[in-house]
C-alpha positions in Angstrom: 185.8 -160.8 -148.5 183.1 -160.9 -145.9 180.5 -163.3 -144.4 177.3 -161.4 -143.6 175.2 -163.3 -141.0 171.5 -162.4 -140.5 169.3 -164.2 -138.0 165.6 -163.6 -138.8 162.3 -164.3 -137.3 161.1 -164.6 -140.9 161.7 -167.8 -143.1 163.3 -165.5 -145.7 164.7 -162.1 -145.3 163.4 -159.1 -147.0 164.2 -158.9 -150.7 165.1 -155.2 -150.2 167.7 -156.0 -147.8 169.3 -158.6 -150.1 169.3 -156.1 -153.0 170.6 -153.4 -150.7 173.5 -155.5 -149.6 174.3 -156.6 -153.1 174.2 -152.8 -154.3 176.2 -151.3 -151.3 178.7 -153.9 -150.1 181.1 -153.2 -152.7 183.2 -156.6 -152.1 182.8 -160.3 -152.5 180.6 -161.5 -149.7 178.4 -164.4 -148.8 174.9 -163.8 -147.2 174.1 -166.3 -144.5 170.6 -166.2 -143.3 169.6 -168.1 -140.2 165.7 -169.0 -140.2 164.6 -168.4 -136.6 161.0 -168.3 -137.4 160.3 -171.1 -134.9 162.6 -169.7 -132.1 164.9 -172.7 -132.4 168.0 -170.5 -131.4 169.0 -167.9 -129.1 170.7 -165.0 -131.0 173.9 -166.1 -129.7 173.6 -169.9 -130.9 172.1 -168.6 -134.3 175.2 -166.4 -135.0 177.4 -169.1 -133.9 175.7 -171.6 -136.3 176.2 -168.8 -138.9 179.9 -168.7 -138.1 180.3 -172.4 -138.6 178.8 -172.2 -142.1 180.9 -169.0 -143.1 183.9 -169.3 -145.4 185.4 -165.8 -145.3 187.7 -164.4 -142.7 185.6 -161.4 -141.9 182.3 -161.7 -140.2 179.5 -159.1 -139.9 176.4 -159.5 -138.0 173.5 -157.6 -139.3 169.9 -157.4 -138.1 167.0 -157.8 -140.8 165.5 -154.7 -140.4 168.4 -152.4 -141.7 169.3 -150.9 -145.0 172.8 -149.7 -145.8 173.4 -146.1 -147.0 177.3 -146.0 -147.5 178.4 -147.4 -150.7 181.3 -149.9 -150.4 180.7 -150.2 -146.7 181.9 -153.8 -146.7 185.3 -152.8 -148.2 185.5 -150.2 -145.4 184.6 -152.8 -142.8 187.3 -155.3 -144.0 189.9 -152.5 -144.3 189.3 -151.7 -140.5 189.3 -155.2 -139.5 192.7 -155.8 -141.3 194.2 -153.4 -138.8 196.2 -155.8 -136.4 195.2 -153.6 -133.6 191.6 -154.2 -134.3 189.6 -157.5 -133.2 186.1 -156.3 -133.4 184.1 -153.4 -134.5 180.5 -152.0 -133.7 178.4 -149.1 -133.6 178.4 -148.8 -129.8 180.6 -150.1 -126.9 181.8 -149.6 -123.4 185.1 -149.3 -121.7 183.7 -151.1 -118.5 182.3 -154.8 -117.9 180.3 -154.9 -114.7 179.8 -158.1 -112.6 176.0 -157.4 -112.4 173.8 -156.4 -115.3 173.8 -152.6 -115.9 172.4 -150.5 -118.8 174.9 -149.7 -121.6 174.0 -146.0 -121.3 175.3 -145.6 -117.8 177.5 -142.4 -117.5 181.0 -143.2 -118.2 180.2 -146.5 -120.0 178.9 -145.8 -123.4 181.3 -144.5 -126.0 178.9 -143.8 -128.8 175.4 -144.3 -129.6 172.9 -144.5 -132.3 169.7 -142.5 -132.7 166.5 -143.1 -134.6 164.8 -140.4 -136.6 161.3 -141.8 -135.6 160.5 -145.0 -133.4 156.9 -144.9 -134.8 158.0 -145.6 -138.4 158.5 -149.3 -139.6 162.0 -148.4 -140.8 163.6 -145.2 -139.8 167.0 -143.5 -140.4 169.5 -144.3 -137.8 172.3 -141.4 -137.1 175.6 -142.2 -135.4 176.2 -139.6 -132.6 179.4 -139.4 -130.6 178.8 -139.1 -126.8 182.5 -138.4 -126.0 184.5 -136.0 -128.1 187.5 -137.1 -130.0 188.1 -139.8 -132.6 185.2 -142.0 -133.9 187.8 -144.9 -133.3 187.8 -145.8 -129.5 189.1 -148.8 -127.5 186.2 -150.6 -125.8 185.9 -153.8 -123.8 182.3 -154.5 -124.9 179.9 -154.0 -127.7 176.3 -153.5 -127.6 173.5 -155.4 -129.5 170.4 -153.1 -130.3 
């Protein structure tokens, strides 16, 4: 079971995204949308507010401009999170936390990254690319928000 939290600059999220989640999640879930059309929240406070409303043990933060292409992705996320050695998962992370702000893509920091097919499209396909060879599962200290 999964609590999916979306913070949006629009009062309502795109019905296409709601339909996409319904058709692809593959498990019981709740969809918690935070209306941030008035800029009342920072992203962090919006997500924390969403967590306070959630009822399921697994939480997924999602932007409102994505669509899922993997069937049963929710079950896969929960299966991965149920591993006692995993506390959090994400698309890109780093094995270093700096004392001063630094770009996540600094050599040696970024473990994995995503790449958009076309940044000029309203919505484009995102592809996962591995910067380092080896397992797709890697230990990191930080996750990056895109």
